[in-house]
ZATOR-603090 format. One line per 8 residues: number of its first residue (from 0); their letters; for each residue x, y, z of N, C-alpha, C. Coordinates in Angstrom, 1 decimal. Layout:
REM residues N
NUM	a	X Y Z X Y Z X Y Z ~ ...;
REM end
This chain:
REM residues 302
0	mtfgvllm	82.7 83.3 78.2 82.0 81.9 78.7 80.9 82.5 79.4 ~ 79.4 82.0 79.5 78.4 82.6 79.9 77.9 81.6 81.1 ~ 77.2 82.3 82.1 76.6 81.5 83.1 75.3 81.8 83.2 ~ 74.5 81.2 82.4 72.7 81.3 82.1 72.9 82.3 81.6 ~ 72.3 83.7 81.6 72.0 84.6 80.8 73.4 85.4 81.1 ~ 74.2 85.4 82.0 75.2 86.2 82.8 76.4 85.8 81.4 ~ 77.0 87.1 81.9 78.9 86.7 81.2 79.6 86.4 82.4 ~ 80.1 85.8 82.5 81.4 85.5 83.5 82.8 85.6 83.4;
8	inaisgdl	83.5 86.0 83.9 84.8 86.6 84.0 85.3 86.6 85.3 ~ 86.7 86.2 85.0 87.5 86.0 86.3 88.3 87.0 86.6 ~ 88.3 87.4 88.3 88.9 88.1 89.1 90.5 87.7 88.5 ~ 91.4 88.4 88.4 92.9 88.1 88.2 93.7 88.3 90.0 ~ 93.4 89.6 90.5 93.9 89.7 91.7 93.3 90.9 92.4 ~ 93.5 90.8 94.1 92.5 91.6 94.4 92.8 91.6 95.7 ~ 92.5 92.9 96.6 92.7 93.2 98.2 92.3 92.5 98.9 ~ 93.5 91.7 99.6 92.8 91.1 100.9 91.7 91.0 101.3;
16	dfikeinn	91.2 92.1 102.1 90.1 92.7 102.5 88.8 92.5 102.1 ~ 89.1 93.0 100.8 87.5 92.4 99.7 87.8 91.3 99.8 ~ 88.3 90.1 99.2 88.2 89.0 98.7 87.6 88.1 100.4 ~ 88.3 88.3 101.8 87.7 87.8 102.5 85.8 88.6 103.0 ~ 85.4 89.8 102.6 84.1 90.0 102.2 83.8 88.9 101.4 ~ 84.3 89.0 100.6 83.3 87.7 99.3 83.1 87.1 99.9 ~ 84.6 86.1 100.6 84.4 84.5 100.9 83.5 84.5 102.2 ~ 83.1 85.3 102.7 82.2 85.5 104.3 80.4 85.1 103.4;
24	skftgsvh	80.4 85.6 101.8 79.0 85.3 101.3 78.0 86.1 101.8 ~ 78.5 87.1 102.6 77.5 88.0 103.8 77.4 89.4 102.4 ~ 78.3 89.4 101.4 78.5 90.7 101.2 77.1 90.8 100.1 ~ 76.7 92.2 100.5 75.4 92.8 99.7 75.6 94.2 99.2 ~ 75.1 94.5 98.3 75.5 95.9 98.0 74.7 96.3 96.4 ~ 74.8 97.8 96.2 74.6 97.8 94.7 75.6 98.5 94.2 ~ 75.4 99.1 93.2 76.6 99.7 92.1 76.5 101.4 92.2 ~ 77.2 102.2 92.4 77.4 103.4 93.2 77.7 104.3 92.4;
32	stfnrtfn	78.4 103.9 91.7 79.3 104.7 90.2 79.9 103.8 89.1 ~ 79.7 104.6 88.0 79.9 103.6 86.5 80.8 104.4 86.1 ~ 82.6 104.1 85.5 83.5 104.6 84.5 83.7 103.8 83.5 ~ 84.9 104.4 82.8 85.2 103.3 81.6 86.1 101.9 81.7 ~ 87.0 102.6 83.1 87.7 101.2 83.6 87.6 100.7 84.6 ~ 86.5 101.0 85.5 86.2 100.8 86.7 84.5 100.7 87.2 ~ 84.0 100.4 88.0 82.9 101.0 88.8 82.6 100.0 90.2 ~ 82.2 101.1 90.7 82.1 101.1 92.2 80.7 100.4 93.0;
40	ikcfengd	80.7 99.7 93.8 80.3 99.2 94.9 79.7 99.4 96.2 ~ 78.8 99.7 96.5 78.6 100.3 98.0 78.2 99.2 98.5 ~ 79.2 98.9 99.8 78.4 97.7 100.3 77.2 98.2 101.4 ~ 76.7 97.4 101.9 75.3 97.7 102.7 75.7 97.3 103.8 ~ 76.6 96.0 103.9 76.9 95.5 105.3 77.6 97.2 106.4 ~ 78.9 97.6 105.5 79.2 98.7 106.2 79.2 99.8 105.5 ~ 79.0 100.4 103.9 78.7 101.5 103.9 79.8 101.7 103.3 ~ 81.0 101.2 103.2 82.0 101.1 102.4 82.0 101.1 100.8;
48	lftiacrk	82.6 101.7 100.0 83.0 101.4 98.6 83.7 100.5 98.0 ~ 83.8 99.8 97.3 84.3 98.2 96.5 84.7 98.7 95.0 ~ 85.9 98.5 94.8 86.1 98.6 93.4 86.0 97.4 92.5 ~ 85.8 97.4 91.5 86.1 96.6 90.6 87.0 97.0 89.5 ~ 87.7 97.0 88.7 88.7 97.6 87.8 89.3 96.4 86.7 ~ 89.8 96.8 85.8 90.0 95.9 84.6 91.5 95.9 84.6 ~ 91.9 95.1 83.8 93.4 94.6 84.4 94.2 95.6 84.0 ~ 94.2 96.5 83.4 95.3 97.9 82.9 95.4 98.3 84.1;
56	ldngpntl	94.5 98.2 85.3 94.9 99.2 86.7 95.9 98.4 87.8 ~ 96.4 99.2 88.6 97.0 98.2 89.7 96.0 98.4 90.7 ~ 96.7 97.3 91.6 95.9 96.6 92.7 95.6 97.6 93.8 ~ 94.9 97.9 94.4 94.8 99.2 95.7 93.4 98.3 96.8 ~ 93.4 99.2 97.8 92.5 98.7 98.3 91.2 99.0 98.6 ~ 90.1 97.6 98.7 89.2 97.3 98.7 88.4 97.1 97.0 ~ 89.8 97.0 96.1 89.6 96.7 94.7 90.1 95.1 94.4 ~ 88.9 94.9 93.4 89.3 93.6 92.5 89.7 93.9 90.8;
64	ivnadnmk	90.8 93.4 90.7 91.7 93.4 88.9 90.7 92.3 88.7 ~ 89.5 92.6 87.3 89.4 91.3 86.6 89.7 91.5 84.8 ~ 89.4 90.8 84.6 90.2 89.9 83.5 88.9 90.4 81.9 ~ 89.3 92.0 82.0 88.7 92.5 81.3 89.4 93.7 80.7 ~ 89.1 94.4 79.4 90.0 96.0 78.7 89.2 96.8 79.3 ~ 88.1 96.7 79.5 86.9 98.1 79.7 85.6 97.5 80.5 ~ 85.2 98.6 81.4 83.9 98.2 82.0 82.5 98.7 81.0 ~ 83.1 99.7 80.1 82.0 100.1 79.2 81.0 99.2 78.6;
72	srkievnd	81.7 98.2 78.4 80.7 97.3 77.3 79.9 96.2 78.5 ~ 80.3 96.2 79.3 79.2 95.4 80.2 78.1 95.8 80.9 ~ 78.1 97.3 80.4 76.6 97.9 80.4 76.0 97.7 81.7 ~ 77.0 97.8 83.1 77.0 98.1 84.1 75.9 99.4 84.6 ~ 74.9 99.4 85.5 74.5 100.9 85.6 74.0 101.1 87.2 ~ 74.2 102.4 87.7 74.1 102.8 89.0 72.7 102.1 89.5 ~ 73.1 101.6 90.6 71.8 100.7 91.3 71.6 99.4 90.9 ~ 72.0 98.8 90.0 72.7 97.6 89.6 72.6 97.2 90.9;
80	pvrvmkdl	71.7 95.7 91.7 71.9 95.4 92.9 73.6 94.2 92.9 ~ 73.9 94.0 93.8 75.2 93.2 94.1 75.0 91.9 95.4 ~ 75.4 91.0 94.5 75.7 89.7 96.0 76.7 88.9 95.6 ~ 76.8 88.4 96.6 77.8 87.2 96.6 77.1 85.9 96.8 ~ 77.7 84.7 96.5 77.2 83.3 96.4 78.7 82.3 96.6 ~ 79.0 81.7 97.2 80.6 81.0 97.2 81.4 81.8 96.6 ~ 81.7 81.5 95.2 83.3 82.4 95.0 82.6 83.4 93.9 ~ 81.2 83.2 93.5 80.9 84.7 92.9 80.0 85.7 93.1;
88	mfigekla	80.9 86.6 92.5 80.0 87.9 92.8 79.4 88.0 91.4 ~ 77.8 88.5 92.0 76.9 89.4 91.0 76.2 90.2 90.8 ~ 76.8 90.7 89.7 76.3 92.5 89.4 74.9 92.3 88.5 ~ 73.8 92.5 89.4 72.5 92.5 88.7 72.6 91.0 88.2 ~ 71.5 90.5 86.8 71.6 89.8 85.8 72.6 90.1 84.7 ~ 73.8 90.8 85.1 74.6 90.8 83.6 76.0 90.8 83.4 ~ 76.4 90.7 85.0 77.9 89.8 85.1 77.9 89.0 86.6 ~ 78.9 87.9 86.5 79.4 87.1 87.5 81.0 87.1 87.2;
96	isidkvdi	81.4 87.6 88.5 82.8 87.7 88.4 83.6 86.3 89.6 ~ 84.2 85.0 89.0 84.7 84.2 89.7 85.9 85.0 90.3 ~ 85.9 84.6 91.7 87.1 84.6 92.3 88.0 83.4 92.8 ~ 87.7 82.3 91.9 87.8 80.7 92.3 89.6 80.7 92.5 ~ 89.9 81.3 91.5 91.6 81.4 90.8 92.2 83.1 91.3 ~ 91.7 83.8 92.2 92.5 84.9 92.0 93.5 85.2 92.9 ~ 94.7 86.0 92.8 95.7 86.0 93.6 95.4 87.4 94.7 ~ 95.8 86.9 95.9 95.8 87.7 96.9 96.7 88.8 96.8;
104	wesvlpay	96.1 90.3 97.0 96.7 91.5 97.4 96.8 92.2 98.4 ~ 98.0 92.1 98.7 98.1 93.1 100.5 99.1 94.5 100.4 ~ 98.0 95.2 100.7 98.6 96.8 100.8 99.8 97.1 102.4 ~ 100.7 96.5 101.7 101.8 96.8 102.7 103.1 97.5 102.8 ~ 102.9 99.0 103.7 104.3 99.9 103.5 105.7 99.5 103.8 ~ 106.4 100.2 103.0 107.8 99.6 103.9 107.9 100.9 104.8 ~ 109.3 100.0 105.8 109.6 100.8 107.0 110.4 102.0 106.2 ~ 110.6 103.4 107.4 111.3 104.5 107.1 112.6 103.9 107.4;
112	psneeilk	113.8 104.2 106.8 114.9 104.2 106.7 115.8 104.0 108.0 ~ 116.6 103.6 108.8 117.7 103.6 109.2 118.8 104.8 109.0 ~ 118.8 104.8 107.8 120.1 105.2 107.4 119.1 106.4 105.9 ~ 119.1 107.9 106.3 118.4 108.4 105.5 118.8 109.1 104.2 ~ 120.3 109.0 104.1 121.1 109.5 102.9 120.6 109.1 101.5 ~ 120.2 107.7 101.1 119.6 107.3 100.1 117.9 107.9 100.0 ~ 117.3 108.0 100.7 115.9 108.8 100.7 116.2 110.1 100.7 ~ 117.0 110.7 101.3 117.2 112.7 101.0 117.5 112.7 99.2;
120	rnvikmke	118.5 112.3 98.9 118.8 112.0 97.4 117.6 111.9 96.6 ~ 117.1 110.5 96.8 115.9 110.1 96.1 114.5 111.4 96.2 ~ 114.6 111.6 97.2 113.1 113.1 97.4 114.1 114.4 96.7 ~ 115.2 114.6 96.5 115.4 115.3 95.6 115.5 115.6 94.4 ~ 115.3 114.2 93.9 115.5 114.2 92.6 113.9 113.6 92.0 ~ 113.4 112.9 93.0 111.6 113.1 92.8 110.9 114.5 92.7 ~ 111.8 115.4 93.8 110.8 116.8 93.5 111.5 117.6 92.1 ~ 112.5 117.3 91.6 112.8 118.0 90.0 112.0 117.3 89.4;
128	ylnlhgvd	112.2 115.9 89.4 111.3 115.2 87.8 109.5 116.1 88.3 ~ 108.8 115.9 89.2 107.9 116.2 89.4 107.5 117.6 88.5 ~ 108.3 118.8 89.1 108.4 120.3 88.9 108.8 119.9 87.3 ~ 109.6 119.3 86.7 109.5 119.1 85.1 108.3 118.5 84.5 ~ 108.0 117.0 84.9 106.8 116.5 84.1 105.8 116.3 85.0 ~ 105.5 116.5 86.4 104.1 116.5 86.4 103.5 116.9 85.8 ~ 102.0 117.1 86.1 100.6 117.7 85.4 100.3 119.1 86.1 ~ 100.0 120.0 85.3 99.5 121.3 85.9 98.6 121.2 86.4;
136	ggmkknvv	98.2 121.8 86.8 96.6 122.6 87.0 95.6 122.2 88.6 ~ 97.0 121.6 89.8 96.5 120.5 91.1 97.6 121.3 91.9 ~ 98.2 120.7 92.3 98.9 120.9 93.3 100.2 121.7 92.6 ~ 100.3 121.2 91.8 101.7 121.9 90.6 101.3 122.9 90.2 ~ 101.1 124.5 89.9 100.4 125.3 89.4 100.5 125.2 87.7 ~ 99.1 125.7 87.4 99.5 125.8 86.1 100.1 126.6 85.4 ~ 100.9 126.8 84.4 101.5 127.4 83.8 101.1 128.2 82.7 ~ 99.6 127.9 82.3 99.4 129.0 81.1 98.1 129.7 82.4;
144	tqnpfeae	97.4 130.9 81.8 96.6 131.7 82.3 95.5 131.0 82.4 ~ 95.5 131.2 84.2 94.0 130.7 85.0 92.9 131.6 84.8 ~ 91.9 130.8 84.3 90.4 131.9 84.7 91.0 132.4 86.6 ~ 90.0 132.9 86.9 90.3 133.4 88.6 89.9 132.6 89.6 ~ 88.9 131.7 89.2 88.4 130.7 90.2 89.7 129.8 90.2 ~ 90.4 129.1 89.2 91.2 127.9 89.6 92.4 128.7 89.7 ~ 92.9 130.1 89.3 94.2 130.8 90.3 93.7 130.8 91.4 ~ 92.8 131.3 92.2 92.1 131.5 93.7 92.5 129.8 94.2;
152	vsnmlekr	91.9 129.0 93.9 92.0 127.5 93.9 93.5 127.2 94.4 ~ 94.6 127.4 93.4 95.8 127.3 93.1 96.2 127.8 94.2 ~ 96.0 129.0 94.5 97.0 130.1 95.3 96.4 129.7 97.0 ~ 95.3 129.2 96.9 94.4 128.4 98.6 95.7 127.2 98.6 ~ 95.3 126.4 97.6 96.8 124.9 97.5 97.7 125.6 98.3 ~ 98.3 126.5 97.5 99.9 126.5 97.8 100.1 127.3 99.3 ~ 99.1 128.2 100.1 99.3 129.2 101.1 99.2 127.7 102.1 ~ 98.0 127.0 102.0 97.2 126.0 103.1 98.5 124.8 103.3;
160	tnlllnel	99.2 124.4 102.3 100.1 123.1 102.0 101.4 123.8 103.1 ~ 101.4 125.3 102.4 103.0 126.1 103.1 103.0 126.0 104.8 ~ 101.6 126.2 105.0 100.8 126.5 106.9 101.2 125.4 107.5 ~ 100.6 124.2 106.4 100.6 122.9 107.1 102.0 122.3 107.1 ~ 103.0 122.6 106.5 104.7 122.0 106.6 105.3 122.9 107.8 ~ 104.9 124.1 108.0 105.8 124.9 109.0 104.8 124.3 110.1 ~ 104.1 123.8 110.6 103.5 123.3 111.8 104.5 121.9 111.8 ~ 103.8 121.2 110.6 104.6 119.5 110.6 106.1 119.8 111.4;
168	indrista	106.9 120.5 110.6 108.6 120.6 111.1 108.8 120.9 111.9 ~ 108.1 121.7 112.8 107.9 122.2 114.1 107.6 121.7 115.3 ~ 106.9 120.4 114.9 106.3 119.8 116.0 104.9 119.6 116.2 ~ 104.5 120.4 115.9 103.0 120.8 116.5 101.8 120.3 115.5 ~ 101.8 119.3 116.2 100.8 118.7 115.4 99.6 119.1 115.4 ~ 99.2 119.4 116.3 97.7 119.9 116.9 97.3 120.8 116.3 ~ 98.4 121.5 116.0 97.8 122.9 115.3 98.1 122.8 113.8 ~ 98.7 122.0 113.3 98.8 121.7 111.8 97.7 120.7 111.6;
176	lphaislv	96.6 120.4 112.4 95.3 119.7 112.2 94.3 120.4 111.4 ~ 94.0 121.8 111.8 93.2 122.6 110.6 94.0 122.9 109.3 ~ 94.6 123.0 109.8 95.6 123.7 108.0 95.4 121.8 107.2 ~ 95.4 121.0 107.4 95.1 119.5 106.7 94.0 120.0 106.5 ~ 93.1 119.9 107.9 91.1 119.8 107.4 91.0 120.6 106.1 ~ 91.6 121.8 105.7 91.2 123.2 104.9 91.7 122.7 103.8 ~ 92.3 121.5 103.4 92.8 121.0 102.1 91.6 120.0 102.0 ~ 90.7 119.5 102.4 89.9 118.4 102.3 89.0 118.9 101.2;
184	glgagltp	88.7 118.7 99.7 87.5 119.2 99.1 88.3 119.8 98.3 ~ 89.5 120.7 98.2 89.8 121.4 97.6 90.2 120.9 96.6 ~ 89.7 121.5 95.2 90.0 121.2 93.9 89.1 120.7 92.9 ~ 89.5 120.7 92.1 88.5 119.9 90.9 88.8 118.6 90.8 ~ 88.0 118.0 90.1 88.1 116.6 89.9 87.4 115.7 90.6 ~ 87.1 114.2 90.2 86.5 113.5 91.3 87.4 113.1 92.8 ~ 88.9 113.2 92.3 89.4 113.1 93.5 89.9 114.8 93.5 ~ 89.4 115.4 94.9 90.1 117.1 94.6 91.4 116.9 94.8;
192	sgddfltg	92.3 118.2 94.5 94.1 117.6 94.5 94.3 118.0 96.0 ~ 93.5 118.5 96.9 93.8 118.6 98.0 93.7 117.4 99.1 ~ 92.8 116.2 98.6 92.1 115.3 98.7 93.5 114.2 98.4 ~ 93.7 114.3 97.2 95.1 113.1 96.6 96.5 113.8 97.6 ~ 96.6 115.2 97.9 98.0 115.4 98.4 98.1 114.9 99.9 ~ 96.7 114.9 100.7 96.9 113.7 101.6 96.8 113.0 101.8 ~ 96.5 112.1 100.6 96.6 110.9 100.4 98.0 110.5 100.6 ~ 98.6 111.0 99.8 100.3 110.7 100.0 100.9 111.1 101.1;
200	lftvfnmk	100.3 112.4 101.8 101.0 112.6 102.8 100.4 111.7 104.2 ~ 99.2 110.7 104.1 98.7 109.9 105.4 100.2 108.7 105.1 ~ 100.3 108.6 103.9 100.9 107.5 103.6 102.4 107.4 104.2 ~ 103.0 108.5 104.3 103.9 108.7 104.8 104.0 109.0 106.2 ~ 102.7 109.2 107.0 102.8 109.3 108.3 102.7 107.7 108.9 ~ 102.1 106.7 107.9 101.6 105.3 108.3 103.0 104.2 107.9 ~ 104.0 105.0 107.6 105.7 104.4 107.3 106.3 104.2 108.9 ~ 106.4 102.7 109.4 106.8 102.3 110.6 108.4 103.2 110.6;
208	nslfypyr	108.2 103.4 111.7 109.9 104.2 112.0 109.7 105.7 111.8 ~ 109.2 106.1 111.1 109.5 107.4 110.8 109.2 108.0 112.2 ~ 109.0 109.5 111.8 109.4 110.1 113.5 107.7 110.7 113.3 ~ 106.8 110.7 111.9 105.2 110.8 112.2 104.6 109.2 112.8 ~ 105.1 108.7 112.5 104.4 107.5 112.8 103.6 107.0 114.4 ~ 104.2 107.5 115.5 103.2 107.5 116.4 102.4 108.6 116.9 ~ 102.3 109.3 115.7 101.4 110.7 115.4 100.5 110.5 114.5 ~ 100.1 109.1 113.8 99.3 108.7 112.7 97.5 109.0 113.4;
216	sfcedvlk	97.4 109.0 114.5 95.8 109.1 115.1 95.8 110.8 113.8 ~ 96.4 111.6 114.0 96.6 112.7 112.8 95.7 112.7 111.8 ~ 95.8 111.5 111.0 95.0 110.9 109.8 93.8 110.7 110.3 ~ 93.7 109.8 111.3 92.3 109.8 111.6 91.2 111.4 111.8 ~ 92.1 111.8 112.6 91.6 113.4 113.4 91.2 114.4 111.8 ~ 91.6 113.8 110.9 91.6 114.7 109.8 90.1 114.0 109.0 ~ 90.3 112.7 109.2 89.3 112.2 108.2 87.8 112.5 109.3 ~ 88.1 112.3 110.4 86.8 112.7 111.3 85.9 114.1 110.5;
224	kaktltne	87.0 114.8 110.1 86.1 115.7 109.3 85.8 116.0 107.9 ~ 86.3 115.2 107.4 86.3 115.0 105.9 85.2 114.3 105.3 ~ 84.6 113.6 105.9 82.9 112.9 105.1 82.1 113.9 104.4 ~ 82.1 115.1 105.6 81.0 116.4 105.0 81.8 117.1 104.0 ~ 82.9 117.3 103.7 83.6 118.3 103.0 84.0 117.7 101.7 ~ 84.3 116.5 101.1 84.4 115.5 99.8 83.1 114.8 99.4 ~ 83.7 114.2 98.2 82.8 113.2 97.9 82.8 111.5 98.6 ~ 82.4 110.8 98.3 82.1 109.7 98.5 83.7 108.6 98.1;
232	isymalkk	84.0 109.0 97.2 84.7 108.5 96.6 85.7 108.7 97.2 ~ 86.3 110.1 96.9 87.4 110.5 97.0 87.6 110.3 98.9 ~ 86.6 110.4 99.5 86.7 110.1 100.6 87.2 108.8 101.3 ~ 86.6 107.7 100.4 87.1 106.0 100.8 88.7 106.0 101.0 ~ 89.4 106.6 99.6 90.6 106.9 99.2 91.3 107.4 100.5 ~ 90.7 108.7 101.1 91.2 109.0 102.6 91.1 108.0 103.7 ~ 89.9 107.6 103.8 89.8 106.5 104.9 90.7 105.4 105.0 ~ 90.9 104.8 103.8 92.3 103.9 103.5 93.8 104.8 103.5;
240	aangkvre	93.9 105.4 103.5 95.1 106.2 103.3 95.6 106.3 104.5 ~ 94.4 107.0 105.5 94.8 107.0 107.1 95.1 105.9 107.7 ~ 95.0 104.5 107.1 95.3 103.5 107.5 96.2 102.7 106.9 ~ 96.9 103.5 106.3 98.2 102.9 105.6 98.2 102.3 104.5 ~ 97.1 102.2 104.1 96.2 101.2 103.1 96.5 102.1 101.6 ~ 97.0 101.6 100.7 97.3 102.8 99.7 97.4 101.7 98.2 ~ 97.3 102.1 96.9 97.6 101.7 95.8 98.4 100.9 95.5 ~ 98.7 100.0 94.3 100.2 99.3 94.4 101.2 100.0 94.3;
248	siisllns	100.8 101.0 93.2 101.6 102.0 92.8 102.4 102.9 93.6 ~ 101.6 103.1 94.6 102.4 103.9 95.8 103.7 103.4 96.5 ~ 103.2 102.1 96.5 104.1 101.2 97.4 105.5 101.0 96.5 ~ 105.1 101.2 95.2 106.1 100.6 94.5 107.0 101.8 94.1 ~ 106.2 103.4 94.5 107.3 104.1 94.5 108.0 104.4 95.5 ~ 107.4 104.2 96.8 107.9 104.2 98.1 109.3 103.3 98.1 ~ 108.9 102.1 98.3 110.2 101.1 97.8 111.1 101.5 97.3 ~ 111.2 102.6 95.8 112.4 102.7 95.1 112.9 104.3 95.6;
256	llveddqn	112.1 104.6 96.2 112.5 105.5 97.4 113.9 105.7 98.1 ~ 113.6 104.0 98.6 114.5 104.0 99.2 115.8 103.1 98.8 ~ 116.0 103.1 97.8 117.3 102.3 96.9 118.2 102.9 96.1 ~ 119.1 103.2 95.7 119.9 103.8 95.0 119.5 103.0 93.6 ~ 118.6 103.9 92.8 118.4 102.9 91.1 117.8 104.0 90.7 ~ 118.3 104.9 89.5 117.5 106.2 89.6 116.4 105.3 88.4 ~ 116.9 104.3 87.3 116.1 104.1 86.3 114.7 103.6 86.8 ~ 114.7 102.7 88.5 113.5 102.2 88.8 112.5 103.5 89.5;
264	lilslnkl	113.1 104.2 89.7 112.8 105.4 90.9 111.7 106.3 89.6 ~ 112.6 106.6 88.8 111.7 107.5 87.4 110.1 106.3 87.1 ~ 110.5 105.1 86.6 109.3 104.1 86.2 108.3 104.1 87.3 ~ 108.6 104.2 88.1 107.5 104.2 89.8 107.0 105.3 89.6 ~ 107.3 106.6 89.6 106.8 107.4 89.7 106.3 108.2 88.1 ~ 106.9 107.6 87.3 106.1 107.5 85.6 104.1 106.9 86.2 ~ 104.1 105.6 86.2 103.3 105.3 86.8 102.5 106.0 87.4 ~ 102.5 106.4 88.7 102.1 107.1 89.5 101.5 108.2 88.9;
272	lnigstsg	102.1 108.9 88.2 101.6 110.1 87.2 100.4 110.0 86.6 ~ 100.5 109.0 86.4 99.8 108.4 84.7 98.1 108.2 85.6 ~ 97.9 108.1 86.9 96.6 108.0 87.6 96.4 109.2 87.4 ~ 94.5 109.1 86.7 93.8 110.1 86.8 94.7 111.9 85.8 ~ 93.8 112.8 86.0 94.0 113.8 85.3 95.6 114.4 86.0 ~ 95.1 115.0 87.2 96.1 115.4 88.1 96.7 114.8 89.6 ~ 95.8 113.5 89.6 95.8 112.6 91.0 97.1 112.3 91.3 ~ 97.5 111.6 90.2 98.7 111.1 90.2 99.8 112.1 90.8;
280	tdiaygiv	100.4 113.3 90.4 100.9 114.4 90.3 100.6 114.8 91.8 ~ 99.5 114.9 92.0 99.3 115.7 93.5 99.3 114.4 94.5 ~ 99.2 112.8 94.6 99.7 112.4 95.5 101.2 112.1 95.8 ~ 102.0 112.4 94.4 103.3 112.4 94.4 103.4 113.6 95.3 ~ 103.2 114.5 94.9 103.6 115.4 96.0 103.4 115.6 97.3 ~ 102.4 115.2 97.6 101.9 114.5 99.0 103.1 114.0 99.6 ~ 103.6 113.0 99.1 104.5 112.1 99.4 106.0 112.5 99.7 ~ 106.5 113.4 98.8 107.2 114.8 98.6 107.0 115.4 99.8;
288	fgmestir	105.9 116.4 100.3 105.6 116.8 101.4 106.2 116.4 102.4 ~ 105.6 115.0 103.0 105.7 114.1 103.9 107.1 113.7 104.2 ~ 107.9 113.4 103.2 109.3 113.1 103.4 109.8 114.0 104.1 ~ 109.7 115.4 102.9 110.6 116.5 103.7 110.5 116.9 105.0 ~ 108.8 117.0 105.4 108.8 117.2 106.6 109.6 116.3 107.8 ~ 109.3 115.4 107.1 109.9 114.1 108.2 111.8 114.2 108.4 ~ 112.3 114.5 107.4 113.5 114.9 107.1 113.7 116.0 107.9 ~ 112.8 117.1 107.8 113.2 118.4 108.4 112.9 118.6 109.7;
296	aggkvc	112.1 117.6 110.1 111.6 117.3 111.6 112.3 116.2 112.7 ~ 113.3 115.6 112.0 114.1 115.0 112.4 114.2 113.6 112.3 ~ 114.0 112.9 111.2 113.7 111.7 110.4 113.0 110.8 111.3 ~ 113.6 109.6 111.7 113.0 108.4 112.3 112.9 108.5 113.7 ~ 112.2 107.3 114.4 112.1 107.5 115.6 113.4 106.9 116.0 ~ 114.0 107.3 117.2 115.1 106.9 118.2 114.9 105.8 118.7;
REM end
C-alpha cells in the first residue's frame, strides 16, 4: 500500500512508552543508525533512542515492531528526518508507519519468588546449559586461541566480575560500584560484553521482593558514569535496564526460571542466546550472576 510517494507499513506491536510518545504527536527526530533488521531514531525532545524493528524480533523498551521482514529494502539513511502526525510516523519521504491497530506491549518483570528452591535448581541448569551452548568470545571465554588483545579483555571481564560478585554477596554495595563501572564499554561489538552483562544484572536488581531491590539505585549510580564510557545504543539499553525495562525475551527467561518446566526454560534460554553475536549469552550470564549473588547474599527481602 502506498501513501502518496510513501510506502506505508503497519506497526504490529509497540512499547507502551513509545506509543505514548507517538500519540502526543510531538515526537520529532532523525535516523541515528541503520541495520538489516532495525533502525534507530534519536528523539529531539529527550535525546533518547527509539527502535523500529522487523517482525522477526521481540518486543523491547522504546521499540516498535513493524510488518516487514527486513529494513534494508526501505533505503532508510542516517539523518533522515522523523516526524509524527496523528497515528502515523513519517521517516523522511520514504516510509510511513501506521500505529492505528498496534498491540501495546509493556515491560513488566516478575517478582522474586518467596520460595527459592525451584529458582536455585533452574539457575544451576541454566548455568550448565550456558557453559555448553553459550557463544564464546564475551563473558564466556573463547575456547580457541585468542590474540593477545582478546585474551586480555577476556581476563579483565573475568577478574572484574569476580571482584563485583565478592562485594555483592557480602552486602558491600558501595564498594561494588567501581567494579560494576569498570565493566562498562568493556568488550567488542555494538553492545560490549560488559554492558550486556550489566543489563542482565540490572534486571535482577529490579525484581520486586529480591534482596537487592531496595538497592536498585546502584544501577542508576553505574549509569551516571556510563554515558562517556560506551556508545549511545548500548547506553540506551543500560538506561532502560537500570529502570527494570528490558526485552521480552529476557522477561520470558525470568518467568521460566520461576517454574518447574525444563522444556520451557531451554526454549526461553535459546531465544535469548540468539540475540546478537555474544549479546544474548552475555545478558544470560549477567542474569545468572545476579541470581547467584542474590541467593548467596540471602535471597528475598524479609
